[in-house]
DRENLOLO-145806 format. One record per residue (C-alpha): residue number from 1; residue in three letters; x, y, z. Coordinates in nm, 2 decimals, always signed. Layout:
! residues N
@k->NUM, r->ALA, c1->X, c2->Y, c3->Z
...
***
This chain:
! residues 200
@k->1, r->UNK, c1->+0.00, c2->+0.00, c3->+0.00
@k->2, r->UNK, c1->+0.14, c2->+0.34, c3->-0.09
@k->3, r->UNK, c1->+0.20, c2->+0.59, c3->+0.20
@k->4, r->UNK, c1->-0.07, c2->+0.83, c3->+0.07
@k->5, r->UNK, c1->-0.34, c2->+0.56, c3->+0.06
@k->6, r->UNK, c1->-0.23, c2->+0.42, c3->+0.39
@k->7, r->UNK, c1->-0.25, c2->+0.77, c3->+0.55
@k->8, r->UNK, c1->-0.59, c2->+0.84, c3->+0.41
@k->9, r->UNK, c1->-0.73, c2->+0.51, c3->+0.53
@k->10, r->UNK, c1->-0.59, c2->+0.56, c3->+0.88
@k->11, r->UNK, c1->-0.67, c2->+0.93, c3->+0.92
@k->12, r->UNK, c1->-1.04, c2->+0.86, c3->+0.89
@k->13, r->UNK, c1->-1.02, c2->+0.61, c3->+1.17
@k->14, r->UNK, c1->-0.82, c2->+0.84, c3->+1.38
@k->15, r->UNK, c1->-1.05, c2->+1.14, c3->+1.34
@k->16, r->UNK, c1->-1.34, c2->+0.92, c3->+1.46
@k->17, r->UNK, c1->-1.16, c2->+0.82, c3->+1.78
@k->18, r->UNK, c1->-1.16, c2->+1.00, c3->+2.11
@k->19, r->UNK, c1->-0.86, c2->+1.11, c3->+2.30
@k->20, r->UNK, c1->-1.01, c2->+0.99, c3->+2.63
@k->21, r->UNK, c1->-0.88, c2->+0.66, c3->+2.78
@k->22, r->UNK, c1->-1.07, c2->+0.41, c3->+2.97
@k->23, r->UNK, c1->-0.96, c2->+0.30, c3->+3.32
@k->24, r->UNK, c1->-0.86, c2->-0.06, c3->+3.40
@k->25, r->UNK, c1->-0.72, c2->-0.34, c3->+3.20
@k->26, r->UNK, c1->-0.97, c2->-0.57, c3->+3.03
@k->27, r->UNK, c1->-0.72, c2->-0.82, c3->+2.89
@k->28, r->UNK, c1->-0.55, c2->-1.12, c3->+3.05
@k->29, r->UNK, c1->-0.21, c2->-1.07, c3->+2.90
@k->30, r->UNK, c1->+0.08, c2->-0.83, c3->+2.86
@k->31, r->UNK, c1->+0.29, c2->-0.95, c3->+2.57
@k->32, r->UNK, c1->+0.26, c2->-1.33, c3->+2.53
@k->33, r->UNK, c1->-0.09, c2->-1.48, c3->+2.56
@k->34, r->UNK, c1->+0.00, c2->-1.67, c3->+2.88
@k->35, r->UNK, c1->+0.18, c2->-1.40, c3->+3.07
@k->36, r->UNK, c1->-0.01, c2->-1.26, c3->+3.38
@k->37, r->UNK, c1->-0.04, c2->-0.89, c3->+3.43
@k->38, r->UNK, c1->-0.12, c2->-0.64, c3->+3.70
@k->39, r->UNK, c1->-0.44, c2->-0.46, c3->+3.60
@k->40, r->UNK, c1->-0.31, c2->-0.14, c3->+3.75
@k->41, r->UNK, c1->-0.02, c2->-0.13, c3->+3.50
@k->42, r->UNK, c1->-0.24, c2->-0.10, c3->+3.20
@k->43, r->UNK, c1->-0.28, c2->+0.24, c3->+3.04
@k->44, r->UNK, c1->-0.07, c2->+0.55, c3->+2.97
@k->45, r->UNK, c1->-0.01, c2->+0.64, c3->+3.33
@k->46, r->UNK, c1->+0.10, c2->+1.00, c3->+3.36
@k->47, r->UNK, c1->+0.21, c2->+1.03, c3->+2.99
@k->48, r->UNK, c1->+0.09, c2->+1.36, c3->+2.85
@k->49, r->UNK, c1->-0.17, c2->+1.39, c3->+2.56
@k->50, r->UNK, c1->+0.09, c2->+1.58, c3->+2.36
@k->51, r->UNK, c1->+0.45, c2->+1.48, c3->+2.41
@k->52, r->UNK, c1->+0.63, c2->+1.38, c3->+2.08
@k->53, r->UNK, c1->+0.85, c2->+1.65, c3->+1.94
@k->54, r->UNK, c1->+1.03, c2->+1.66, c3->+1.60
@k->55, r->UNK, c1->+1.30, c2->+1.92, c3->+1.62
@k->56, r->UNK, c1->+1.60, c2->+2.06, c3->+1.43
@k->57, r->UNK, c1->+1.74, c2->+2.40, c3->+1.54
@k->58, r->UNK, c1->+1.46, c2->+2.66, c3->+1.53
@k->59, r->UNK, c1->+1.21, c2->+2.42, c3->+1.37
@k->60, r->UNK, c1->+0.99, c2->+2.24, c3->+1.63
@k->61, r->UNK, c1->+0.68, c2->+2.03, c3->+1.56
@k->62, r->UNK, c1->+0.48, c2->+1.88, c3->+1.85
@k->63, r->UNK, c1->+0.24, c2->+1.59, c3->+1.81
@k->64, r->UNK, c1->-0.02, c2->+1.44, c3->+2.04
@k->65, r->UNK, c1->-0.38, c2->+1.31, c3->+2.07
@k->66, r->UNK, c1->-0.26, c2->+0.97, c3->+1.94
@k->67, r->UNK, c1->-0.50, c2->+0.68, c3->+1.89
@k->68, r->UNK, c1->-0.40, c2->+0.32, c3->+1.83
@k->69, r->UNK, c1->-0.61, c2->+0.08, c3->+1.62
@k->70, r->UNK, c1->-0.56, c2->-0.29, c3->+1.54
@k->71, r->UNK, c1->-0.61, c2->-0.23, c3->+1.16
@k->72, r->UNK, c1->-0.36, c2->-0.49, c3->+1.05
@k->73, r->UNK, c1->-0.21, c2->-0.24, c3->+0.80
@k->74, r->UNK, c1->+0.15, c2->-0.39, c3->+0.83
@k->75, r->UNK, c1->+0.11, c2->-0.75, c3->+0.93
@k->76, r->UNK, c1->+0.42, c2->-0.95, c3->+1.04
@k->77, r->UNK, c1->+0.47, c2->-1.29, c3->+0.89
@k->78, r->UNK, c1->+0.61, c2->-1.42, c3->+1.22
@k->79, r->UNK, c1->+0.33, c2->-1.28, c3->+1.44
@k->80, r->UNK, c1->+0.18, c2->-1.54, c3->+1.68
@k->81, r->UNK, c1->-0.19, c2->-1.62, c3->+1.64
@k->82, r->UNK, c1->-0.41, c2->-1.34, c3->+1.76
@k->83, r->UNK, c1->-0.14, c2->-1.07, c3->+1.73
@k->84, r->UNK, c1->-0.25, c2->-0.80, c3->+1.49
@k->85, r->UNK, c1->-0.04, c2->-0.50, c3->+1.37
@k->86, r->UNK, c1->-0.12, c2->-0.17, c3->+1.54
@k->87, r->UNK, c1->-0.16, c2->+0.16, c3->+1.36
@k->88, r->UNK, c1->-0.10, c2->+0.47, c3->+1.57
@k->89, r->UNK, c1->-0.21, c2->+0.81, c3->+1.43
@k->90, r->UNK, c1->-0.21, c2->+1.16, c3->+1.58
@k->91, r->UNK, c1->-0.20, c2->+1.53, c3->+1.49
@k->92, r->UNK, c1->+0.04, c2->+1.82, c3->+1.53
@k->93, r->UNK, c1->-0.07, c2->+2.03, c3->+1.82
@k->94, r->UNK, c1->+0.12, c2->+2.35, c3->+1.71
@k->95, r->UNK, c1->+0.04, c2->+2.32, c3->+1.34
@k->96, r->UNK, c1->-0.16, c2->+2.13, c3->+1.08
@k->97, r->UNK, c1->+0.05, c2->+1.81, c3->+1.04
@k->98, r->UNK, c1->+0.00, c2->+1.45, c3->+1.13
@k->99, r->UNK, c1->+0.20, c2->+1.15, c3->+1.24
@k->100, r->UNK, c1->+0.13, c2->+0.79, c3->+1.15
@k->101, r->UNK, c1->+0.32, c2->+0.48, c3->+1.27
@k->102, r->UNK, c1->+0.26, c2->+0.11, c3->+1.21
@k->103, r->UNK, c1->+0.37, c2->-0.15, c3->+1.47
@k->104, r->UNK, c1->+0.40, c2->-0.49, c3->+1.31
@k->105, r->UNK, c1->+0.43, c2->-0.67, c3->+1.65
@k->106, r->UNK, c1->+0.26, c2->-0.48, c3->+1.93
@k->107, r->UNK, c1->+0.33, c2->-0.78, c3->+2.16
@k->108, r->UNK, c1->+0.71, c2->-0.70, c3->+2.13
@k->109, r->UNK, c1->+0.66, c2->-0.33, c3->+2.17
@k->110, r->UNK, c1->+0.55, c2->-0.37, c3->+2.53
@k->111, r->UNK, c1->+0.86, c2->-0.29, c3->+2.73
@k->112, r->UNK, c1->+1.10, c2->-0.38, c3->+2.46
@k->113, r->UNK, c1->+1.27, c2->-0.12, c3->+2.23
@k->114, r->UNK, c1->+1.17, c2->-0.18, c3->+1.86
@k->115, r->UNK, c1->+1.36, c2->-0.03, c3->+1.57
@k->116, r->UNK, c1->+1.21, c2->+0.25, c3->+1.37
@k->117, r->UNK, c1->+1.23, c2->+0.22, c3->+1.00
@k->118, r->UNK, c1->+1.09, c2->+0.32, c3->+0.66
@k->119, r->UNK, c1->+0.75, c2->+0.22, c3->+0.53
@k->120, r->UNK, c1->+0.85, c2->-0.13, c3->+0.41
@k->121, r->UNK, c1->+0.85, c2->-0.49, c3->+0.52
@k->122, r->UNK, c1->+1.18, c2->-0.47, c3->+0.72
@k->123, r->UNK, c1->+1.08, c2->-0.22, c3->+0.99
@k->124, r->UNK, c1->+0.95, c2->-0.33, c3->+1.33
@k->125, r->UNK, c1->+0.79, c2->+0.02, c3->+1.37
@k->126, r->UNK, c1->+0.73, c2->+0.19, c3->+1.04
@k->127, r->UNK, c1->+0.73, c2->+0.56, c3->+1.01
@k->128, r->UNK, c1->+0.44, c2->+0.59, c3->+0.76
@k->129, r->UNK, c1->+0.41, c2->+0.97, c3->+0.77
@k->130, r->UNK, c1->+0.52, c2->+1.28, c3->+0.95
@k->131, r->UNK, c1->+0.40, c2->+1.61, c3->+0.82
@k->132, r->UNK, c1->+0.39, c2->+1.96, c3->+0.98
@k->133, r->UNK, c1->+0.38, c2->+2.33, c3->+0.95
@k->134, r->UNK, c1->+0.60, c2->+2.59, c3->+1.14
@k->135, r->UNK, c1->+0.74, c2->+2.93, c3->+1.07
@k->136, r->UNK, c1->+0.57, c2->+2.97, c3->+0.74
@k->137, r->UNK, c1->+0.72, c2->+2.64, c3->+0.61
@k->138, r->UNK, c1->+0.57, c2->+2.29, c3->+0.55
@k->139, r->UNK, c1->+0.74, c2->+1.96, c3->+0.63
@k->140, r->UNK, c1->+0.70, c2->+1.61, c3->+0.49
@k->141, r->UNK, c1->+0.90, c2->+1.29, c3->+0.53
@k->142, r->UNK, c1->+1.21, c2->+1.27, c3->+0.32
@k->143, r->UNK, c1->+1.19, c2->+0.91, c3->+0.20
@k->144, r->UNK, c1->+1.54, c2->+0.92, c3->+0.05
@k->145, r->UNK, c1->+1.68, c2->+0.91, c3->+0.41
@k->146, r->UNK, c1->+1.55, c2->+0.62, c3->+0.62
@k->147, r->UNK, c1->+1.44, c2->+0.68, c3->+0.98
@k->148, r->UNK, c1->+1.64, c2->+0.53, c3->+1.27
@k->149, r->UNK, c1->+1.61, c2->+0.49, c3->+1.64
@k->150, r->UNK, c1->+1.36, c2->+0.31, c3->+1.86
@k->151, r->UNK, c1->+1.01, c2->+0.30, c3->+1.99
@k->152, r->UNK, c1->+0.88, c2->+0.13, c3->+2.30
@k->153, r->UNK, c1->+0.56, c2->+0.12, c3->+2.51
@k->154, r->UNK, c1->+0.46, c2->+0.10, c3->+2.87
@k->155, r->UNK, c1->+0.12, c2->+0.00, c3->+3.00
@k->156, r->UNK, c1->+0.03, c2->-0.19, c3->+2.67
@k->157, r->UNK, c1->-0.19, c2->-0.49, c3->+2.76
@k->158, r->UNK, c1->-0.34, c2->-0.76, c3->+2.56
@k->159, r->UNK, c1->-0.12, c2->-0.69, c3->+2.26
@k->160, r->UNK, c1->-0.28, c2->-0.36, c3->+2.21
@k->161, r->UNK, c1->-0.64, c2->-0.47, c3->+2.25
@k->162, r->UNK, c1->-0.70, c2->-0.33, c3->+2.60
@k->163, r->UNK, c1->-0.93, c2->-0.03, c3->+2.62
@k->164, r->UNK, c1->-0.70, c2->+0.15, c3->+2.87
@k->165, r->UNK, c1->-0.45, c2->+0.25, c3->+2.60
@k->166, r->UNK, c1->-0.08, c2->+0.29, c3->+2.67
@k->167, r->UNK, c1->+0.22, c2->+0.52, c3->+2.67
@k->168, r->UNK, c1->+0.45, c2->+0.54, c3->+2.36
@k->169, r->UNK, c1->+0.81, c2->+0.64, c3->+2.39
@k->170, r->UNK, c1->+1.00, c2->+0.75, c3->+2.08
@k->171, r->UNK, c1->+1.37, c2->+0.82, c3->+2.04
@k->172, r->UNK, c1->+1.46, c2->+0.85, c3->+1.68
@k->173, r->UNK, c1->+1.60, c2->+1.04, c3->+1.39
@k->174, r->UNK, c1->+1.46, c2->+1.11, c3->+1.04
@k->175, r->UNK, c1->+1.48, c2->+1.36, c3->+0.77
@k->176, r->UNK, c1->+1.20, c2->+1.60, c3->+0.66
@k->177, r->UNK, c1->+1.16, c2->+1.78, c3->+0.33
@k->178, r->UNK, c1->+1.12, c2->+2.15, c3->+0.42
@k->179, r->UNK, c1->+0.93, c2->+2.38, c3->+0.18
@k->180, r->UNK, c1->+0.95, c2->+2.75, c3->+0.25
@k->181, r->UNK, c1->+0.79, c2->+2.93, c3->-0.05
@k->182, r->UNK, c1->+1.02, c2->+2.85, c3->-0.34
@k->183, r->UNK, c1->+1.30, c2->+2.71, c3->-0.13
@k->184, r->UNK, c1->+1.30, c2->+2.33, c3->-0.07
@k->185, r->UNK, c1->+1.56, c2->+2.15, c3->+0.13
@k->186, r->UNK, c1->+1.60, c2->+1.85, c3->+0.36
@k->187, r->UNK, c1->+1.67, c2->+1.87, c3->+0.73
@k->188, r->UNK, c1->+1.76, c2->+1.60, c3->+0.98
@k->189, r->UNK, c1->+1.55, c2->+1.60, c3->+1.29
@k->190, r->UNK, c1->+1.51, c2->+1.42, c3->+1.62
@k->191, r->UNK, c1->+1.18, c2->+1.25, c3->+1.70
@k->192, r->UNK, c1->+1.16, c2->+1.22, c3->+2.08
@k->193, r->UNK, c1->+0.92, c2->+1.21, c3->+2.36
@k->194, r->UNK, c1->+0.66, c2->+1.01, c3->+2.57
@k->195, r->UNK, c1->+0.29, c2->+1.04, c3->+2.49
@k->196, r->UNK, c1->-0.04, c2->+0.88, c3->+2.57
@k->197, r->UNK, c1->-0.21, c2->+0.66, c3->+2.31
@k->198, r->UNK, c1->-0.58, c2->+0.60, c3->+2.34
@k->199, r->UNK, c1->-0.74, c2->+0.28, c3->+2.22
@k->200, r->UNK, c1->-0.93, c2->+0.32, c3->+1.89
***
């Protein structure tokens, strides 16, 4: 699926979702199906609603209001039965951009750092799209430069099925194409922060 078609299909689901999270943990597993959990550990905890920042020098883009949905947009061939890939989508809180990630194995994301990568079959957590606006310029992912870094989650129960949601932690690097009027260039940015993800 092309990034643009992927983004349009996930954006509709994200816009319909609410940013509120439900209390408690309705699942019986955290990671593998037979692993017991403490119900109080499910959910985003004190993670803020907006907490992911893409920054390079004076350019700063902040993202939040993330929602996760088990849409199976990037299925993993080695996923155990019942584990469905998780799409995470949110919006720029200081502009008009969006962020979209796809986690092939949400069971591995819970408490274990997973590699960020491009939108292809080799990435554990795929950076599908990052767009934004700031300082009169617009930003889109520069797909000639693959993302790097890691993503992990805390409070993620039942392989992403739990209604409590979870907290996502990003520590990565990627390049954005910056367009300021007639001037177009590419800038390297850090993508960093901890943010709440509501269940879709």
